[in-house]
N, C-alpha and C positions, 0 to 999 in steps of 0.2 A: 594574509591567512594561508596557513599551510595544511595540506590534506593530512588526515590520520592514516589513511591507507591509500596505496597508489600502485598501479600497474602500468608498465610500459613495455609493449611487445617490440622486439627488435626488427620485426617485419613491418612495422607501422610506417607508412609513407605519408608524411605530413602534407606533402604538396599534392596529393591525389586522394581527396576525400569524398569526391562526388559519387563514388560507388559504396560509401559507408554510411551507417546509421548512427546518429547520435541520440542516445536515450538518457533522459535526466529524471531522476526521482527527487521531488521536492517534499521535504518534511518541515514542519514548523521548527524542529530542532536540528535540522541538517540538510545536507544536499549530497547526492552522489550521481555520477554519470559514467557511462560507458560509451566508447566508440566501437562499434562492432562490424566486422566484415564477415558475412555468412553467419557461422555460429561461433566465431572466435572473437575474444575481447582483444582489441588492439591497444587502447588506452582506457584507464579507469581511475577515478579519484573519489574519495569520500571525505566529507567535511562534517564536523559536528559542533554544536554549542549548546549551552545550558538553557537559554531563555526559551520560552514556549510562547511567543508573541508573533504573529504574522507580519506586523510592521517591522519589528526587529529583524525577523528572518528575511524579509525582502531587502533590507540594507546589506545583509551578509551575502545574499545571492548576487546583488549588484557588484560587490567586490570580487566575488569569483568570476562573474561573467565578464566584467570590464577589464580584469587584470590577466586574462587568459586568452591568448590569440586563437585558441581552439574554437571559441564561440563565435569568431567572426568569419569562419569559413562556411562554405556552401556544401551542405551534405545531401545525399540522396533522399534522406528523410530525417526529420527531427520529431522524436516522441517525447513529450512531456507528461510524466505521470505524477499527478498530485495526490500525495498521501495526507489526508485530512479526515477528521472525524465528523466534519460538517456536511454530512450526507443524509439522504432519507430515500427509502424505497417507495415508489408509487406504482400500482398496477397501471398498465398502459391505458386501460378504459377510463382511468381517473385523471390522467395526466393532461394539464392544460398549460402549454408553454407560456402563455400570457400571464399566468399566476405563479410562476416558479419563485419569484422573489418573495411574494406574500406568504407562500407556503413555508419556505425556509426561515423567513423572519419570524413567523408564528411558531413553528416547531422548535427552532434553535435559539431564538431570542438574540440574533446577531444583527449588526449593522455594517455598512461600509463593505458591501461585497456585490459581485456578479454571480451569475449561475451558468452552469452548463449541464447537460444531461447526457446519459449514455444508456442505450438499449442493452440489457443483459442478454447474453447469447442463449442461456438455458432457462430463462424464466420470462414470462409476459409481463415484465416490469421495467421501469425506468429508474435508474439510479440518479437522483437529482443532487448536484454538488455545488456548494458555495466556493467561491474563490475571492480572496481579498483583493479589493479594487486596485491597490498599489501594485501587488503582485501581478494582477492581470495586466496592468499597464506596462510593467516592466518586461514581461514575456513578449508582449506584442512589439515592444521597442527593440528588443534584442534579436528576435527570430522573425524574418519575414513570413515564413510558412512553418506550421508545426500542427501536430496532432495532440490534443489535450485530452488525457484519459484519467479517470479516477482510479487510484490504486485499489479501492475497495471493489470495483467491478471485477478485477481479476480474481480476488479472494473469494467473492461470492459465487462466481462461476465455477471455480475450482471446488468449492464446498459442495455445489450441486452435483458436480461430476462424481464425487466420492460418496454422494448420498445412497443409503441402503433403504430397504423396506422398514427396518427398525430405525429408531431415532439416531440420528447422527449429529454430533456437536463438534464443530471445528473452532479452534482458537488460534488466532495469529497474535503472538505475544511480542511486544516491544519492551523497551527499557522499564518504563513505568506506565504502560497502557496496554490494553488488548482489545481485539475485535472478536466477537463471538457470533456464530450463526448456527442455528438449529435447522436441520433439514430432515425430511422423511419422504421417501419415495419420489426422490428428485424434486420436492417442493420445499419452499422456504416457509418455516414455521415461526422463526423469530430471528431478529438481527439487531446488534447493539454494540456500543463501545463503552469502555470503562477506563478510568484512570485509577491507579493504585499506588501505594507506597510500601505496603508490606505484603508478605505472603498470605497472612491471615486475611487481610482485606481483599486480596485477589481471589481467595477461595470463597469468601462471603458473596462476591458478585457472581462468580460462576455458579454456585449452588443455588443462588437466588433465581437465576434463569432457569435452572433445572427444575426448581420447585414451581415457579410461575407457569411453566409450560407443561406441568404434570408429566415429566419424563421419568421413565423407569431407570434409575441409575444403574441397576444391575444388568440391564440389557443394552445399555447405550454403547455406541462406537464413538470414542473420543479421539479426534485428530488434532495434532499440534504442529504448528509451523511457527517460524520466527525464532527470536532469541530465547531458547529454553534448553537448559541441561536438566536431565532427569536426575543428577546428582544434586541439584540445588534444592532449596527448602520448598520451592513452588513444585518442582518436579516430584519430590517425595510425597508432598501433600496431595497432589493429583493421583499418584499411585495408590495412596491410602483409600481414596473414594471411589475410584473408577477401575473396574476389573479389565477393561479392554481399552488399551491406549496404543495408538499408532503415531510415531514421530515421522513426519513426512520428509523432512530434510535434515539429515545428519551430516554435519560439516566437520572435516578433519582440521585440527589446529594448524597443520602444515600446509593446508591448501590456500595458496596465495589469492585465489579468487573468492574465498569465503565471503568477504564483505559485499560482493557483488553478485552472489549466486541468484538471488531472487530477482534483482533487476534484469540480469541477463535472461532469466527464464520468462519474465513477463515481456520483455522486449521481443523475444522470439515469437511469443503468442500474439503480440500486437501486430507483427509483421507477417504473420502467416496467412 
């Protein structure tokens, strides 16, 4: 399997990695990783596939991990960011570690998984996350030590940081899915994930969240991150309905680090 994007810094010393951080983003339809020294990317690769099945994804991860000598080295720190929709938010006062599996199975209707939880920095809540058993076993076999973090924990904390006294809605848009969070005065009002195939379907889900939470669309602050161009059908549809839109991350087409901007940002946050 060959990467679709790749960076190789001429200053990278492959024999001396104990001072460097390896950060890996695992998605059901892809994998990307960066090796960073301070705030600079030394090596980076991105892989993608069409299937959206965790068992299939785990087989693809195996191929990348076992065929690349990078993953056999000993780094200063290994950060694994799991990008999955199989999460739920639980107020700290209601969190019971012994019941995590039951909670996720009941809410998400899934089997064959383990759990891990992460305390949000900006909210008295736990983000409870499911991880496929095969994937969990693979990670433990490949990496003697690592920190496992849910991608959504970064997104939610970021949304709370941007929250204003009026309703704020933040969207993180991927190829055919998006995560949405509604905040107000630094508090979470709603959080959800949706899959979509068309721009009309995308807008239906966004506007449904707006309606269900009685948000005044004329006074809302809409924040956008992820794969979104305002010249696209989705971008134009959002502009039609929302008077105030802020795009958080604009990437130049000539930026060789474009595919790794978000992973780099979250790696720096995790390591701060």
